[in-house]
C-alpha positions in Angstrom: -4.8 -23.0 -10.0 -8.3 -22.1 -8.9 -10.2 -18.9 -8.9 -8.8 -17.6 -5.7 -5.3 -18.0 -7.0 -6.1 -15.8 -10.0 -7.7 -13.2 -7.8 -4.6 -13.2 -5.5 -2.3 -12.8 -8.5 -4.3 -9.9 -10.0 -4.5 -8.2 -6.6 -0.8 -8.6 -6.1 -0.2 -6.8 -9.4 -2.5 -3.9 -8.3 -0.7 -3.7 -5.0 2.7 -3.5 -6.6 1.4 -0.8 -9.0 -0.1 1.3 -6.1 3.1 1.1 -4.1 5.3 1.9 -7.0 3.3 5.0 -8.0 3.3 6.6 -4.6 5.7 9.4 -3.9 8.2 9.2 -1.0 7.0 10.9 2.2 10.6 11.8 3.2 14.1 10.5 3.7 14.5 7.8 6.3 17.8 9.1 7.5 16.4 12.6 8.2 13.5 10.9 10.1 15.8 9.0 12.4 18.1 11.9 13.1 15.3 14.4 13.6 16.5 16.7 10.9 13.1 16.7 9.2 10.7 17.8 11.8 7.8 18.1 9.4 7.8 14.4 8.5 5.3 13.4 11.2 3.0 16.4 11.0 -0.6 15.8 10.1 -0.7 16.4 6.3 -3.8 15.9 4.3 -3.6 13.8 1.2 -5.6 15.1 -1.8 -6.3 14.1 -5.3 -4.0 11.4 -6.7 -2.2 10.9 -3.4 -5.5 10.1 -1.7 -6.5 7.7 -4.4 -3.2 5.9 -4.3 -3.2 5.7 -0.5 -6.7 4.3 -0.3 -6.1 1.9 -3.2 -3.0 0.6 -1.4 -5.0 0.1 1.8 -7.8 -1.7 0.0 -5.3 -3.9 -1.9 -3.4 -4.8 1.3 -6.6 -5.8 3.1 -7.9 -7.8 0.1 -4.5 -9.5 -0.2 -4.6 -10.6 3.4 -8.1 -11.9 3.1 -7.4 -13.8 -0.2 -4.3 -15.3 1.3 -6.2 -16.5 4.3 -9.0 -17.9 2.1 -6.4 -19.6 -0.1 -4.6 -21.1 3.0 -7.8 -22.6 4.5 -9.4 -23.9 1.3 
């Protein structure tokens, strides 16, 4: 294993942590039937929700970049 592999492994753990700590936005069944009309409203994230959302986004982008770097090394 080289350095990129270790970075990919650590990033994967962070990504799992960020996703696991996020709260559910709503029930999928209600979203498909239209029972929950507030699901797709523009709601601002604040505090910990904003931190987890941005952390997830950064981890996903970094994961894709590291996977591509790993593939073409």
